[in-house]
C-alpha positions in Angstrom: -45.2 1.9 -82.0 -44.7 -1.8 -81.1 -40.9 -1.3 -80.7 -41.4 1.8 -78.5 -43.9 -0.1 -76.2 -41.5 -3.1 -75.8 -38.7 -0.7 -74.9 -40.8 0.9 -72.2 -41.8 -2.5 -70.8 -38.2 -3.5 -70.6 -37.3 -0.3 -68.8 -40.1 -0.9 -66.2 -38.8 -4.4 -65.7 -35.2 -3.1 -65.2 -36.3 -0.5 -62.6 -38.3 -3.2 -60.7 -35.4 -5.6 -60.7 -33.2 -2.8 -59.3 -35.7 -1.9 -56.6 -36.0 -5.6 -55.6 -32.3 -5.9 -55.3 -32.1 -2.8 -53.1 -34.9 -4.1 -51.0 -33.1 -7.4 -50.6 -30.0 -5.6 -49.4 -32.0 -3.6 -46.8 -34.4 -6.1 -45.4 -35.8 -5.1 -42.0 -34.7 -8.4 -40.4 -31.0 -7.6 -41.3 -29.9 -4.8 -39.0 -26.1 -5.1 -39.6 -25.0 -2.1 -41.7 -22.2 -2.2 -44.2 -20.1 0.2 -42.2 -19.9 -0.3 -38.4 -18.3 2.7 -36.5 -16.5 1.6 -33.3 -14.4 3.4 -30.7 -11.0 2.1 -29.7 -10.3 2.0 -25.9 -6.8 1.4 -24.5 -5.0 1.8 -21.1 -1.4 1.3 -19.8 -0.7 1.3 -16.1 2.2 3.5 -15.3 4.5 5.9 -17.1 7.7 4.9 -15.1 7.4 1.1 -15.6 6.0 0.9 -19.1 6.5 2.6 -22.4 3.2 4.1 -23.6 4.7 5.0 -27.0 4.9 1.2 -27.6 2.0 -0.2 -25.5 -0.8 2.0 -27.0 0.1 1.3 -30.7 0.5 -2.4 -29.9 -3.0 -2.6 -28.5 -4.3 -0.7 -31.5 -2.6 -3.2 -33.9 -4.1 -6.1 -32.0 -7.6 -4.7 -32.4 -7.2 -3.9 -36.1 -6.1 -7.5 -36.8 -9.3 -8.8 -35.2 -11.8 -6.4 -36.6 -14.3 -8.0 -39.0 -14.8 -6.4 -42.5 -16.8 -3.2 -42.3 -15.8 -2.3 -38.8 -14.1 1.1 -38.8 -12.4 2.8 -35.8 -13.8 6.4 -35.7 -12.4 7.5 -32.3 -9.5 6.7 -30.1 -9.7 6.9 -26.2 -6.8 5.9 -24.0 -5.3 6.7 -20.6 -2.0 6.1 -18.7 -3.3 5.2 -15.2 -3.9 2.2 -12.9 -6.7 -0.1 -13.7 -7.4 -0.4 -9.9 -8.4 3.2 -9.5 -11.8 4.2 -8.4 -14.3 4.7 -11.3 -14.9 8.3 -10.3 -11.2 9.0 -10.6 -10.6 7.3 -13.9 -9.6 9.4 -16.9 -8.2 12.3 -14.8 -4.5 11.5 -15.4 -2.6 13.8 -17.7 0.5 11.5 -17.9 -0.1 11.0 -21.6 1.1 14.6 -22.2 4.7 13.6 -21.4 4.9 11.2 -24.3 4.7 11.5 -28.1 2.3 8.6 -28.7 1.7 8.0 -32.4 -2.0 7.5 -31.9 -4.5 10.3 -32.0 -6.4 10.8 -28.7 -10.1 11.9 -28.6 -10.2 11.7 -24.8 -10.2 9.5 -21.8 -12.4 6.7 -20.6 -14.5 9.3 -18.8 -15.0 11.1 -22.1 -16.0 7.8 -23.8 -18.6 7.0 -21.2 -20.0 10.6 -21.5 -20.2 10.4 -25.3 -21.9 7.0 -25.1 -24.8 8.6 -23.3 -25.4 11.2 -26.1 -27.8 10.4 -29.0 -25.3 11.9 -31.5 -22.4 9.6 -30.5 -20.0 8.7 -33.2 -19.8 4.9 -32.5 -22.1 2.0 -31.9 -19.6 -0.2 -30.1 -16.4 0.0 -28.1 -13.5 -2.4 -28.8 -10.4 -3.0 -26.7 -7.4 -5.5 -26.8 -8.5 -7.5 -23.8 -11.1 -7.0 -21.0 -8.5 -6.2 -18.3 -7.6 -3.1 -20.3 -11.0 -1.8 -19.1 -10.3 -2.3 -15.4 -8.3 -4.6 -13.1 -11.1 -4.9 -10.7 -14.0 -7.1 -11.7 -16.6 -4.8 -10.1 -15.5 -1.8 -12.1 -15.1 -3.7 -15.3 -18.6 -5.1 -15.2 -20.0 -1.7 -14.1 -18.5 0.0 -17.2 -19.8 -2.8 -19.4 -23.3 -2.5 -17.9 -23.4 1.3 -18.4 -22.4 0.9 -22.0 -25.1 -1.7 -22.6 -27.7 0.5 -21.0 -26.7 3.3 -23.4 -27.0 0.9 -26.4 -23.2 0.4 -26.9 -21.6 -3.0 -27.1 -18.3 -3.7 -25.4 -16.0 -6.0 -27.5 -12.6 -7.5 -26.8 -10.3 -8.5 -29.6 -8.8 -11.5 -27.8 -12.3 -13.0 -27.3 -13.2 -12.8 -31.0 -15.5 -10.2 -32.4 -18.9 -11.6 -33.7 -20.3 -9.4 -36.5 -23.8 -10.4 -35.6 -23.3 -9.1 -32.0 -23.6 -5.5 -33.2 -26.8 -3.9 -34.4 -27.3 -0.5 -36.0 -28.6 0.8 -32.6 -25.4 -0.6 -31.0 -27.0 -3.5 -29.1 -27.1 -7.0 -30.1 -29.5 -9.9 -29.7 -29.5 -12.2 -26.7 -26.1 -12.6 -25.1 -24.1 -15.7 -25.8 -23.7 -17.6 -22.6 -20.3 -19.0 -23.4 -19.0 -15.6 -24.3 -20.2 -14.1 -21.0 -18.7 -17.0 -19.1 -15.4 -16.6 -20.9 -15.3 -12.8 -20.1 -16.1 -13.3 -16.4 -13.4 -15.9 -16.0 -10.9 -13.6 -17.7 -11.9 -10.7 -15.4 -11.6 -13.0 -12.3 -8.1 -14.1 -13.5 -7.1 -10.5 -14.0 -8.1 -9.5 -10.5 -6.5 -12.7 -9.0 -3.3 -11.9 -10.8 -3.1 -8.4 -9.2 -3.9 -9.7 -5.8 -1.3 -12.5 -6.1 1.4 -10.1 -7.1 0.5 -7.9 -4.1 0.7 -10.9 -1.8 4.1 -12.0 -3.2 5.4 -8.4 -3.0 4.2 -8.2 0.6 6.1 -11.3 1.5 9.2 -10.1 -0.3 9.2 -6.9 1.7 8.9 -8.9 4.9 12.0 -10.9 4.0 13.7 -7.6 3.0 12.9 -6.2 6.5 14.0 -9.4 8.2 17.4 -9.2 6.5 17.9 -5.6 7.8 17.7 -3.7 4.5 16.3 -0.2 4.9 13.6 1.3 2.7 13.5 5.0 2.0 15.6 7.8 3.5 17.7 6.7 6.5 16.2 8.1 9.7 18.0 11.0 11.4 20.9 9.6 13.3 21.8 7.0 10.7 23.7 6.9 7.5 22.7 4.6 4.6 25.5 2.1 3.9 25.3 1.1 0.3 25.7 -2.5 -0.8 25.7 -3.8 -4.4 22.3 -5.3 -5.4 22.4 -9.1 -5.4 20.6 -9.3 -8.8 23.1 -8.9 -11.6 20.8 -7.0 -13.9 19.9 -4.4 -11.2 23.5 -4.2 -10.1 24.6 -3.3 -13.6 22.0 -0.5 -13.6 23.7 0.9 -10.5 20.8 0.0 -8.1 22.0 -0.7 -4.5 20.6 -1.8 -1.2 21.1 0.0 2.1 21.8 -0.8 5.7 21.7 1.6 8.6 25.0 2.7 10.2 25.2 5.1 13.1 25.9 8.8 12.3 28.7 9.9 14.7 27.4 13.5 14.7 23.6 12.9 14.9 23.4 9.5 16.6 24.1 10.9 20.2 21.3 13.5 19.6 18.7 10.8 19.2 19.9 9.0 22.3 19.6 12.3 24.3 16.1 12.9 22.9 14.8 9.5 24.1 16.4 10.1 27.5 14.7 13.4 27.9 11.4 12.0 26.8 11.5 8.8 28.9 13.1 10.1 32.1 11.9 13.7 32.3 8.7 13.3 30.3 9.2 16.4 28.3 6.8 17.5 25.6 7.8 17.6 21.9 8.1 21.4 21.9 10.1 21.4 25.2 12.6 19.0 23.7 12.8 21.1 20.5 13.5 24.2 22.5 16.3 22.5 24.4 17.8 21.3 21.1 17.6 24.8 19.5 19.8 26.3 22.3 22.9 24.6 20.8 22.4 23.8 17.1 26.1 23.0 16.7 25.8 20.2 19.3 22.4 19.2 18.2 22.3 19.6 14.4 18.7 19.8 13.1 17.4 17.2 10.6 17.3 18.0 6.9 14.0 16.9 5.3 13.7 15.4 1.9 13.8 18.1 -0.8 10.7 18.4 -2.9 10.7 19.4 -6.5 8.6 22.5 -5.9 9.6 23.6 -2.4 12.1 23.0 0.4 10.8 22.4 3.9 14.2 22.8 5.7 14.1 25.7 8.2 17.4 25.1 9.9 16.0 24.5 13.4 14.3 21.8 15.5 10.5 21.6 15.5 8.0 19.6 17.6 7.1 17.6 14.5 10.8 16.6 13.9 11.0 15.5 17.6 7.8 13.5 17.3 9.0 11.7 14.2 12.1 10.6 16.0 10.3 9.4 19.1 7.8 7.5 17.1 10.3 5.7 14.9 11.1 2.1 16.3 14.1 1.7 14.0 16.1 3.5 16.7 15.8 0.3 18.8 18.1 -1.6 16.4 15.2 -3.5 14.7 14.3 -2.9 11.1 10.6 -2.0 10.9 8.4 -1.6 7.9 4.8 -0.7 7.1 4.5 2.0 9.7 2.6 4.2 7.2 0.2 3.6 4.4 1.3 5.5 1.3 -1.3 7.8 -0.2 -2.5 7.2 -3.8 -4.5 10.2 -4.9 -4.9 8.7 -8.4 -6.6 5.7 -6.8 -8.5 7.5 -4.1 -6.4 6.0 -1.4 -5.6 8.3 1.6 -2.3 8.0 3.5 -2.4 7.1 7.2 -0.3 6.0 10.1 -0.7 2.2 10.6 -1.3 1.0 14.1 1.7 -0.8 15.7 -0.2 -4.1 15.4 0.4 -3.9 11.6 4.1 -3.0 11.7 6.5 -5.6 10.3 9.5 -6.1 12.6 12.7 -7.9 11.9 13.1 -10.9 14.2 16.4 -9.7 15.7 18.6 -6.6 15.9 19.9 -5.6 12.4 21.8 -2.4 13.1 23.3 -0.4 16.0 20.5 0.8 18.3 20.4 4.5 19.4 18.1 3.8 22.3 16.8 0.8 24.2 13.4 -0.8 23.9 12.7 0.2 27.4 13.2 3.9 26.6 11.2 3.7 23.4 8.3 2.0 25.2 8.5 4.4 28.1 8.5 7.5 25.8 5.4 6.4 23.8 2.8 6.8 26.6 4.0 10.3 27.5 2.1 11.8 24.7 -1.2 10.4 26.0 -0.2 11.4 29.5 0.6 15.0 28.5 -1.8 15.5 25.6 -2.9 19.1 25.6 -0.7 20.1 28.6 2.6 22.0 28.6 5.7 20.5 30.1 7.0 23.9 31.2 5.9 25.9 34.3 5.2 29.0 32.2 1.6 30.3 31.6 -0.5 29.5 28.7 0.0 31.6 25.6 -3.6 32.7 25.5 -3.8 36.5 26.1 -6.3 36.2 28.9 -4.2 33.8 30.9 -3.4 35.2 34.3 -1.7 32.3 36.1 -0.5 28.7 36.0 -1.4 25.8 38.3 1.1 23.8 40.3 -0.4 20.4 39.7 -1.5 20.9 36.1 -1.2 17.6 34.3 -0.4 15.7 37.5 -3.8 15.4 39.2 -6.5 13.1 37.9 -10.0 12.2 38.9 -9.9 8.6 40.2 -13.5 8.0 39.0 -13.0 8.7 35.3 -9.2 8.9 35.1 -9.3 12.2 33.3 -7.0 15.1 34.2 -8.5 17.7 36.5 -8.2 21.4 35.5 -7.2 24.4 37.7 -9.8 26.9 38.8 -9.6 30.1 40.9 -12.4 31.5 43.0 -12.1 35.2 43.6 -12.4 36.4 47.2 -12.8 40.0 48.4 -11.9 39.7 52.0 -9.3 36.9 51.9 -6.9 35.3 49.5 -8.3 33.6 46.4 -9.1 29.9 46.6 -7.4 27.5 44.1 -9.2 24.3 43.2 -8.9 21.5 40.8 -12.1 20.5 39.1 -13.6 17.6 37.1 -16.8 18.3 35.2 -19.0 16.0 33.1 -21.3 16.8 30.2 -24.1 14.5 29.3 -23.8 15.0 25.6 -20.1 13.9 25.7 -20.0 11.4 28.5 -23.4 9.7 28.8 -22.1 6.5 27.2 -19.1 6.1 29.6 -19.4 3.4 32.2 -18.5 5.9 35.0 -21.0 8.5 34.0 -23.8 7.4 36.4 -21.5 7.5 39.5 -19.7 10.6 38.6 -21.0 13.9 40.1 -21.7 16.6 37.6 -18.8 18.6 39.1 -16.3 17.8 41.8 -13.4 19.9 43.2 -10.5 19.5 45.6 -8.7 22.4 47.2 -5.1 22.9 46.3 -4.1 23.6 49.9 -5.2 20.1 50.8 -3.1 18.6 48.0 -0.2 20.8 49.0 -0.2 19.3 52.5 -0.1 15.7 51.2 2.5 16.4 48.6 4.9 18.3 50.9 4.7 15.6 53.6 5.0 12.8 51.1 8.2 14.0 49.5 9.8 15.1 52.8 9.1 11.9 54.7 8.6 9.1 52.1 11.0 10.2 49.4 13.8 12.3 51.0 13.2 11.4 54.7 15.6 9.4 56.9 13.1 6.6 57.6 11.7 6.2 54.0 12.8 2.6 53.8 10.6 1.7 56.7 7.6 2.5 54.6 8.5 0.0 51.8 6.3 -3.1 51.4 7.5 -6.5 50.3 10.6 -8.6 50.9 13.8 -6.7 51.7 15.7 -8.3 48.8 13.0 -8.1 46.2 14.9 -7.5 42.9 13.8 -5.1 40.2 12.9 -7.3 37.3 13.3 -5.8 33.8 11.7 -8.6 31.8 14.7 -8.9 29.5 16.0 -12.4 30.5 14.4 -14.1 27.5 15.6 -11.4 25.1 19.1 -11.6 26.4 19.1 -15.4 26.0 17.9 -15.0 22.4 20.7 -12.5 21.7 23.3 -14.9 23.1 22.1 -17.7 20.9 22.3 -15.5 17.9 25.8 -14.5 18.7 26.8 -18.2 19.1 25.1 -18.9 15.7 27.1 -16.1 14.0 30.3 -17.4 15.5 29.6 -20.9 14.2 28.7 -19.5 10.7 31.9 -17.6 10.5 33.9 -20.6 11.5 32.2 -22.5 8.7 33.0 -19.7 6.2 36.7 -19.8 7.2 36.7 -23.6 6.8 35.1 -23.3 3.4 37.7 -20.8 2.3 40.5 -23.0 3.5 39.1 -26.1 1.8 38.3 -24.2 -1.4 39.4 -25.9 -4.7 39.7 -24.0 -7.9 36.9 -24.3 -10.4 39.3 -23.5 -13.3 37.8 -20.1 -13.9 39.7 -17.3 -12.1 36.7 -15.0 -12.3 34.4 -17.5 -10.7 37.0 -18.2 -8.0 37.3 -14.5 -7.3 33.6 -14.0 -7.0 33.4 -17.0 -4.6 36.1 -15.6 -2.3 34.6 -12.1 -2.4 31.2 -13.5 -1.5 32.6 -15.4 1.5 34.5 -12.4 2.7 31.3 -10.2 2.4 29.2 -12.7 4.3 31.9 -12.9 7.0 32.0 -9.1 7.3 28.2 -8.9 7.6 28.2 -11.6 10.3 30.9 -9.8 12.2 29.0 -6.5 12.1 25.8 -8.1 13.2 27.6 -9.8 16.1 28.9 -6.4 17.2 25.4 -4.9 17.2 24.0 -7.9 19.1 26.8 -7.7 21.7 26.1 -4.0 22.2 22.4 -4.6 22.7 23.2 -7.5 25.1 25.3 -5.2 27.1 22.5 -2.6 27.3 20.1 -5.3 28.5 22.6 -6.3 31.2 22.8 -2.7 32.4 19.0 -2.5 32.4 18.7 -5.7 34.3 21.2 -4.6 37.0 20.8 -0.8 37.6 22.4 1.1 40.4 21.6 -1.2 43.3 20.1 -4.7 42.6 17.0 -4.3 44.7 14.2 -1.9 45.3 15.6 -0.9 48.7 19.1 -0.2 47.4 17.6 1.9 44.6 15.5 4.0 46.9 18.4 4.4 49.3 20.5 6.0 46.6 18.2 9.0 46.7 19.6 12.0 48.7 18.6 12.5 52.3 17.6 16.2 52.5 15.2 18.3 54.5 13.3 19.6 51.6 9.9 21.3 51.2 9.0 20.9 47.5 6.5 23.8 47.8 9.3 26.2 48.4 11.0 25.4 45.1 10.5 27.7 42.1 7.8 26.6 39.7 10.2 25.3 37.1 12.2 23.3 39.7 9.0 21.9 41.1 7.9 20.5 37.7 11.4 19.2 37.0 11.3 17.3 40.3 7.7 16.0 39.7 8.6 14.9 36.2 11.7 13.1 37.4 9.6 11.1 39.8 6.7 10.8 37.3 4.3 12.1 39.9 0.7 11.1 39.6 -2.0 12.4 42.0 -5.5 10.8 42.0 -8.5 12.2 43.8 -11.5 9.9 44.7 -14.5 11.9 45.6 -16.5 8.9 46.9 -13.8 7.7 49.3 -12.6 11.2 50.1 -9.1 10.0 49.3 -6.0 11.4 47.6 -3.5 8.9 46.3 0.1 9.9 45.3 2.3 7.7 43.1 5.9 8.2 42.1 8.4 6.1 40.2 12.1 5.8 41.1 14.3 5.1 38.1 18.0 4.3 38.4 18.7 6.6 35.5 17.1 9.6 37.3 18.9 9.3 40.6 21.6 11.7 39.5 19.1 14.2 38.1 17.1 14.0 41.4 20.2 14.5 43.5 21.3 17.5 41.5 17.8 19.1 41.7 17.8 18.5 45.5 21.2 20.0 45.8 20.2 23.1 43.9 17.1 23.5 46.0 18.8 23.3 49.3 21.9 25.2 48.3 24.3 22.5 49.3 25.4 19.1 48.2 23.0 16.4 49.3 23.9 14.4 52.3 24.6 10.7 51.4 24.2 9.2 54.8 22.8 5.9 55.8 19.6 6.1 57.9 19.6 4.5 61.4 17.1 1.7 60.9 17.0 -2.0 61.0 15.0 -4.3 58.7 14.9 -8.0 59.2 13.0 -10.6 57.2 10.3 -9.8 54.7 8.3 -7.4 57.0 9.9 -4.2 58.2 6.9 -2.9 60.1 8.5 -3.5 63.5 11.0 -0.7 62.9 8.5 1.8 61.6 7.9 4.8 63.8 5.0 4.5 66.2 1.6 5.6 65.0 2.5 5.5 61.3 1.2 3.0 58.6 3.6 1.4 56.2 3.2 2.3 52.5 5.1 1.6 49.3 7.2 4.7 48.4 6.6 3.9 44.7 2.9 4.1 45.2 1.4 6.3 47.9 1.8 7.3 51.6 -0.4 5.5 54.1 -2.3 7.6 56.6 -1.9 10.9 54.9 -3.4 9.8 51.6 -6.8 9.6 53.3 -6.6 12.0 56.2 -5.1 15.4 57.0 -2.4 15.7 59.6 -3.6 16.1 63.2 -7.1 15.1 62.3 -7.3 12.3 64.7 -8.2 9.9 61.9 -11.0 12.1 60.7 -10.9 13.0 57.0 -10.8 16.7 56.2 -11.0 16.6 52.4 -14.1 18.6 51.4 
């Protein structure tokens, strides 16, 4: 009995010791389990610049080396996307499907954040190689870290060192270590700084690339990309080249014609496209870039194609970059057209221009001038349209500077009345400065405008005494504002001549280095530089010649230019509608009606390039060749008022007539505008 009792006592002691040992191993104050389940999170930026099949396994190996004993990776989350993308767009890329990555994938970062919020999540912590793998933007990195902490999941980085005591069974640790937090924030700041610095350096590199005349993207219509070997040997061996723009002999003249029509005749995009489509052999349509899934080529000109040409400043001979902001759907960045103030221009002409800066600048405002108005005399395409209006797009309200619209009032006993009206609406215009002084509705009768326009063109434009109405000195030159630009071109040409002379001298004084290959590369480089300088000199010389022509058009002065217009007895109201608009557009007619002053002002512009067009239009209208005769008048000194016909007031033909712009004929000075 004694032996049995002793054995029972020893058994009780053994069980108690075992229970004490188990209690020691699971004390309430020690929350670190033996096995710590963690999730692995990785990211690589792009599929075309990096190899995800190497980057993702490398990040996993870096994490495994740093994991403390007992930490086990139970899930793998990774993405192939930019770390600068918006948080809402993270995890939506499917680029990983194009690669055979030897790491199992349980989802994206979005899936990880969603699982972290669930009570049955598989992990108590998330571990990555370095904190910049989470995000390249500090704000998004700290936001993800905060969301995980709120869910009770710790975020660990292998390169910061993993503290076993930082993870509790619930996933959260004790108080944060101040030094660890500081280290992480510094690393996040450096990561974001690195990206911004690379973008800044890249921007400056593109500016230099533009200044040297290298083209980016597809050559514009009218140019051909001339390939040059890449200056970097490694890229040159890969077959990468750089491109300069060279004039396309077939399409280059088409671009020049488009700018002439736009600047001189002020045609709309669609009107120009219709003209081009009448002869596709002479005006070959552009071929857009082929897409992988579809082809946008239609074999004809469109208004969009014409607009793209007219809005491209590369046709002036300058290289221009940053006209558009590229869309980045993966980052939530929308594409847009940058304002001209953000464009990057080369400091000088880099390729042969297909138009002048004057034509480019003159064509740009036409869109705002004609916005919403057809350039043809035909009626609107709306099925209820019954007629068109003669001064549509030409007449404006002088109070608000908006275009007035045509309006017809039906009459039973007499012909209908045609008016031009300007109407205000409080909800649309109450914040405009002119709203308080603008009547709710104002109109002007077309018959009144007809009288002024007919007399203006007959007397002040085509009349024999039109020079008597000019204001200012008789020898006032037409200044083009190109003197400084011409001087700059001349200096650049001289610099290129000096550079080529130095290259020739260097070639003559060349001494062998002892290596035939090096000597050959030296000679080839000198020859290439000489050729580039010669081509650039040709471009500058052509541009300088264009500037000289612009500075001295037909006739050196205003009077000489006006006197080149034909002298014909012409009533513009008798012309067909299409001829009327052609003539009005050639003169860039603008009519302004001031209701308060009861005044109609007419302005026209006489351009040297349009003299032939105007002469032809006048000849067709009169049925005979225009008479080129000198009027019998005499002008001496700066004031020509002495030779003006009696009873008439002088007025600048480029602006408006004198008396008739405020009063009707035979009114005795009394205004007759309603």
